[in-house]
C-alpha positions as CSV (number, residue, x, y, z in Angstrom):
1,M,56.4,-29.8,15.2
2,K,59.2,-29.5,17.8
3,R,59.2,-25.7,18.5
4,F,62.0,-23.8,17.4
5,K,63.7,-21.7,19.7
6,P,64.1,-18.4,17.9
7,F,67.0,-17.0,20.6
8,P,69.7,-17.7,18.3
9,L,68.1,-15.7,15.4
10,M,67.1,-12.4,17.5
11,V,70.9,-12.5,18.8
12,L,71.9,-12.4,15.0
13,G,69.7,-9.6,14.7
14,M,71.0,-7.7,17.4
15,I,74.3,-8.5,15.7
16,A,73.2,-6.6,12.8
17,L,72.0,-3.6,15.2
18,M,75.3,-2.9,16.9
19,A,77.0,-2.9,13.0
20,A,74.2,-0.7,12.1
21,L,74.3,1.6,14.6
22,I,78.4,1.7,14.5
23,S,78.4,2.4,10.8
24,G,75.9,5.3,11.1
25,L,78.2,7.0,13.5
26,M,80.8,6.7,10.8
27,R,78.8,8.0,8.3
28,L,78.5,11.4,10.9
29,G,81.9,11.6,10.6
30,W,82.9,10.3,14.6
31,G,86.2,9.2,14.6
32,L,85.3,5.7,15.5
33,P,88.3,2.9,14.4
34,V,87.5,1.4,11.3
35,V,86.3,-2.1,12.5
36,R,86.5,-3.2,8.2
37,P,86.8,-1.3,5.2
38,G,83.5,0.0,4.0
39,L,81.4,-0.4,6.9
40,A,79.5,3.0,6.8
41,E,78.7,2.2,3.3
42,L,76.7,-0.5,5.0
43,H,74.4,1.4,7.6
44,G,71.1,1.0,5.6
45,P,71.4,-2.7,5.3
46,L,72.0,-3.8,8.0
47,M,69.6,-1.9,9.5
48,I,67.0,-2.6,7.1
49,S,67.5,-5.9,6.2
50,G,69.8,-7.3,8.7
51,F,67.9,-5.8,12.1
52,L,64.5,-4.4,11.1
53,G,63.8,-7.7,8.2
54,T,65.2,-10.2,10.8
55,L,62.8,-8.9,13.5
56,I,59.8,-8.9,11.8
57,S,60.4,-12.6,9.7
58,L,61.1,-14.0,13.0
59,E,58.2,-12.6,14.3
60,R,55.7,-13.8,11.4
61,A,57.8,-17.1,11.2
62,V,57.2,-18.0,15.1
63,A,53.1,-17.1,14.3
64,L,53.2,-20.2,11.8
65,Q,55.6,-22.5,13.1
66,R,55.9,-23.7,9.8
67,W,59.9,-24.8,9.7
68,W,60.8,-23.5,6.4
69,T,59.3,-19.8,7.4
70,Y,62.8,-19.4,9.5
71,A,64.8,-19.8,6.8
72,A,63.8,-15.9,6.1
73,P,65.5,-14.3,9.4
74,L,68.0,-17.1,9.3
75,L,69.1,-16.0,6.0
76,T,68.8,-12.0,6.1
77,G,71.0,-13.0,9.9
78,L,73.5,-14.5,8.1
79,G,73.7,-12.2,5.8
80,A,74.1,-9.4,7.9
81,V,77.2,-11.3,9.9
82,S,78.6,-11.5,6.4
83,L,78.8,-8.4,5.8
84,V,80.1,-7.8,8.9
85,A,82.7,-10.1,8.1
86,N,83.6,-8.9,5.2
87,L,83.3,-12.5,3.1
88,P,84.6,-12.2,-0.2
89,G,82.1,-11.8,-3.3
90,T,78.7,-10.8,-2.1
91,P,76.9,-13.6,-0.1
92,G,75.7,-10.8,2.7
93,S,73.5,-9.0,-0.3
94,L,72.4,-12.3,-1.5
95,L,71.9,-14.1,1.6
96,M,69.6,-11.0,2.7
97,T,67.4,-11.1,-0.5
98,L,67.2,-15.0,-0.3
99,G,65.6,-14.2,2.5
100,S,63.2,-11.4,1.6
101,G,62.1,-13.9,-1.1
102,V,61.2,-16.4,1.5
103,M,59.3,-13.2,3.1
104,V,57.3,-13.1,0.2
105,A,56.3,-17.2,0.2
106,I,55.2,-16.7,4.1
107,F,53.0,-14.1,2.6
108,V,52.0,-16.4,-0.1
109,L,51.2,-19.2,2.3
110,L,49.2,-16.0,4.7
111,L,47.3,-15.2,1.9
112,R,46.0,-18.5,1.5
113,L,45.3,-18.6,4.6
114,Q,43.5,-15.3,5.5
115,P,42.6,-13.7,2.3
116,T,42.0,-10.4,3.5
117,F,43.0,-6.6,2.1
118,Y,45.4,-5.9,5.2
119,T,47.3,-8.8,4.7
120,V,47.5,-7.7,0.8
121,I,49.2,-4.2,2.0
122,M,51.7,-6.3,4.4
123,G,52.7,-8.6,1.4
124,I,53.3,-6.1,-0.7
125,G,55.6,-4.3,1.4
126,A,57.2,-7.9,1.5
127,V,57.3,-8.0,-2.3
128,A,59.1,-4.2,-2.0
129,W,61.3,-5.5,0.4
130,F,62.8,-8.4,-1.8
131,I,62.9,-6.0,-4.8
132,G,65.0,-3.6,-2.6
133,N,67.4,-6.1,-2.1
134,V,67.4,-7.1,-5.7
135,L,68.2,-3.9,-6.9
136,W,70.9,-3.8,-4.0
137,L,72.3,-7.1,-5.5
138,A,71.8,-5.7,-8.8
139,G,74.5,-2.6,-8.1
140,W,72.1,0.0,-7.9
141,P,72.8,2.9,-5.3
142,I,71.3,2.6,-2.4
143,P,69.3,6.1,-2.5
144,R,67.8,4.8,-6.3
145,F,65.5,2.2,-4.4
146,V,65.9,2.9,-0.6
147,L,62.1,3.4,-1.2
148,W,61.4,0.1,-1.7
149,W,63.1,-0.8,1.4
150,A,60.5,2.0,2.9
151,G,57.5,0.5,1.6
152,F,58.5,-2.8,3.5
153,L,58.6,-1.2,6.5
154,I,55.8,1.5,5.8
155,L,53.1,-1.2,4.6
156,T,54.0,-3.9,7.3
157,I,52.9,-1.4,10.0
158,M,50.3,0.2,7.6
159,G,48.8,-3.3,7.5
160,E,48.7,-4.1,10.5
161,R,47.0,-0.8,11.6
162,L,44.1,-1.7,9.2
163,E,44.3,-5.3,10.7
164,L,43.2,-4.0,14.6
165,S,41.0,-1.0,12.8
166,R,38.2,-4.0,12.9
167,L,37.7,-3.1,16.5
168,V,36.4,0.2,15.4
169,R,34.6,-1.0,12.2
170,L,35.2,1.3,9.3
171,T,33.4,2.7,7.2
172,S,33.6,1.8,3.6
173,L,34.7,5.5,2.8
174,S,37.3,4.8,5.6
175,R,38.1,2.0,4.0
176,L,38.4,3.3,0.4
177,A,40.7,6.4,2.1
178,S,43.3,4.2,3.3
179,L,43.2,2.3,-0.1
180,A,43.6,5.8,-2.1
181,A,46.2,7.2,0.6
182,T,48.3,3.6,-0.1
183,G,48.2,4.0,-3.8
184,V,49.5,7.4,-4.3
185,F,52.6,6.2,-1.9
186,L,52.9,2.6,-4.3
187,A,52.7,5.1,-7.1
188,G,55.1,7.1,-6.0
189,M,57.3,4.0,-5.2
190,V,57.4,2.4,-8.6
191,W,57.1,6.2,-10.3
192,T,61.0,6.5,-8.6
193,S,62.4,3.6,-11.2
194,V,61.0,6.3,-14.2
195,S,61.5,9.9,-12.9
196,F,63.4,9.3,-9.0
197,E,63.0,13.3,-8.4
198,A,59.0,13.1,-8.9
199,G,58.8,9.6,-7.9
200,V,59.8,10.7,-4.3
201,R,57.7,13.7,-4.4
202,L,54.9,11.4,-5.5
203,A,55.7,9.1,-2.2
204,G,56.2,12.0,0.2
205,I,52.5,12.8,-1.1
206,G,51.4,9.3,-0.1
207,M,53.0,9.5,3.6
208,L,51.3,13.0,4.5
209,A,47.9,11.1,3.2
210,L,48.9,8.1,5.2
211,T,49.6,9.7,8.3
212,L,46.4,11.9,8.2
213,W,44.6,8.8,7.7
214,L,46.4,6.5,10.9
215,A,46.0,10.0,12.7
216,R,42.3,10.0,12.4
217,H,41.4,6.3,12.4
218,D,44.1,4.6,14.3
219,I,42.5,2.7,17.8
220,A,45.1,4.3,19.4
221,R,43.0,7.6,19.4
222,R,40.7,5.6,21.7
223,T,43.7,3.4,23.9
224,I,45.1,6.3,24.6
225,R,42.8,7.0,27.5
226,Q,43.8,3.8,29.2
227,P,46.5,3.7,31.4
228,G,49.5,1.7,31.9
229,L,51.1,-0.2,28.7
230,T,47.6,0.4,26.4
231,R,48.5,4.4,27.2
232,Y,52.0,3.6,26.6
233,I,52.0,1.7,22.4
234,S,49.1,4.4,22.0
235,V,51.5,7.6,22.8
236,C,54.6,5.2,20.7
237,L,51.9,5.2,17.5
238,L,50.8,8.0,17.5
239,S,54.2,10.1,18.2
240,G,55.3,8.1,15.3
241,Y,52.8,9.0,12.9
242,V,54.1,12.6,13.5
243,W,57.3,11.1,11.8
244,L,56.3,9.9,9.3
245,G,54.4,13.2,8.4
246,V,57.5,15.0,8.6
247,G,59.4,12.3,6.5
248,G,56.6,13.0,3.5
249,A,56.9,16.5,4.1
250,L,60.2,16.7,3.6
251,A,60.3,14.0,0.5
252,V,57.8,16.7,-1.1
253,A,60.3,19.1,-0.5
254,Y,63.4,17.6,-1.4
255,G,62.2,15.7,-3.6
256,G,65.3,13.8,-5.6
257,A,68.2,14.3,-2.5
258,E,70.1,11.1,-2.9
259,A,73.2,12.5,0.0
260,G,73.5,15.0,2.3
261,P,71.6,16.4,5.0
262,Q,68.8,16.6,3.4
263,Y,68.3,13.2,2.8
264,D,69.5,12.4,6.0
265,A,66.5,14.3,7.3
266,M,63.8,12.4,4.8
267,L,65.2,8.8,5.2
268,H,65.8,9.2,9.2
269,A,62.1,11.0,9.5
270,V,60.5,7.7,8.8
271,F,63.6,4.7,9.5
272,L,63.7,6.1,12.5
273,G,61.3,8.5,14.1
274,F,58.4,6.5,12.6
275,V,60.1,2.8,12.3
276,F,61.4,2.7,16.3
277,A,58.5,4.6,17.7
278,M,56.8,1.2,16.7
279,I,59.3,-0.8,17.6
280,F,59.4,0.9,21.1
281,G,55.3,0.7,21.5
282,H,55.2,-2.8,20.2
283,A,58.6,-4.5,21.7
284,P,56.4,-5.7,25.3
285,I,54.3,-7.5,23.0
286,I,56.6,-8.5,20.4
287,F,59.1,-10.1,23.1
288,P,56.7,-12.1,24.9
289,A,55.4,-13.9,21.8
290,V,58.9,-14.2,20.1
291,L,61.3,-15.1,22.8
292,G,58.6,-16.5,25.3
293,L,60.3,-13.4,28.0
294,M,57.9,-11.7,29.6
295,I,57.9,-8.2,30.0
296,S,56.7,-6.1,32.6
297,F,55.9,-2.4,31.5
298,R,57.4,0.3,33.6
299,N,56.9,4.3,33.3
300,T,60.4,4.4,32.3
301,F,59.7,3.4,28.7
302,Y,58.8,6.7,28.8
303,I,62.4,8.2,28.9
304,H,63.3,6.3,25.8
305,L,60.4,7.1,23.8
306,L,60.7,11.0,24.6
307,M,64.5,10.6,24.1
308,L,64.4,9.5,20.6
309,H,61.7,12.3,19.4
310,L,63.9,15.4,21.1
311,T,67.1,13.6,20.0
312,L,65.9,13.2,16.4
313,L,64.6,16.7,16.6
314,L,67.6,18.0,16.9
315,R,69.4,15.9,14.5
316,V,66.8,16.5,11.6
317,A,67.3,20.6,12.6
318,G,70.8,19.7,12.3
319,D,70.1,18.5,8.8
320,V,67.7,21.3,7.6
321,T,69.6,24.1,8.6
322,D,73.2,22.4,7.6
323,W,73.9,22.5,11.0
324,L,76.6,20.1,11.4
325,P,77.3,19.8,15.3
326,G,73.5,19.7,15.4
327,R,73.2,16.7,13.0
328,Q,76.2,14.7,14.5
329,W,75.1,15.1,18.0
330,G,72.0,14.2,17.4
331,G,72.6,11.3,15.5
332,L,75.1,10.4,18.2
333,L,72.3,11.1,20.9
334,N,69.9,8.2,18.7
335,V,72.5,5.4,19.2
336,I,72.4,6.3,22.6
337,V,68.9,6.5,23.1
338,L,68.5,2.8,21.4
339,I,71.3,1.4,23.5
340,L,68.7,2.5,26.5
341,F,65.4,1.1,25.1
342,L,67.4,-2.2,25.0
343,I,68.8,-1.9,28.3
344,N,65.1,-0.6,30.0
345,T,63.6,-3.7,28.3
346,G,66.4,-5.7,29.3
347,Y,65.9,-5.1,32.8
348,A,62.2,-5.3,32.6
349,I,62.5,-8.9,31.7
350,L,65.2,-9.4,34.1
351,K,63.6,-7.4,37.0
352,P,59.7,-8.0,36.7
353,A,57.6,-5.2,38.2
354,E,55.6,-6.0,41.5
355,T,52.0,-6.7,40.8
356,G,49.8,-3.4,40.0
357,R,52.7,-1.2,39.6
358,T,53.8,0.3,36.3
């Protein structure tokens, strides 16, 4: 079949990211011009389904090269544009829900092609994303189901790391431990529908267990000794796991917080500290695979990684101490870091490093 050009779909994801950054600053109280009424309330859907969902589903579609799999990133990307354009009715949420439904179908195909434990874990993550979007479409308040969206990202990353764990030949006990940690997180995620506060705390325990497992068994512990890009990816992964643990600890401590600084700290430790550290680390691999554009690793990549952690630390510190300037400035600097990441990545594409240099 003729190879699809994924660049337009990536553009849709970038539109969602920019809109999510603007809406995030609006939520933090920065006096930005009102682009459209209600945009601040769409920060989560734009970031999770509009950007991250589009990016992850596009990666799957490119890998499979089946025409229908491109419907997932197309639908979520168009859904994000619909939200930004403030179209009447609920076309944005409907399109994103349909896109996540296609993602579930993608994993049904993957399980037929590759019926492995780690594919099951990633498939459950896709189902969690779909369920979260269905609840959003049904009118549930986002804090009540945001753990389903978190489950999509956490389980996707966990499944990918389990896939690579084949290189270190895990023992049966280690595999059982990964299953137990994943099970605790899943139980908490589901339990939020029965007892919200207890479910959040149980999911937090699961995140802590996943953090310990990843810190102990991930291949990044070994590859961090290697130079260049391999070391950079390892540093991204291991530092991201710290934020997953922080998010788990905050979930245990704060339980059913549904708004305010505590809620902000819990969510951004996971969605920003954990997830974007993973994105920073995998961008030099994903971009070439998806777009066919080579990225030359540079040591300057460590700048946006370090700034991500420092600015998020300022934000979370402001949250837990109820220090509004720390939260606001940390959030603004978070946005600047993500833009710096895009600039650094774009420069590495346009200006390849000389052979043998990093």
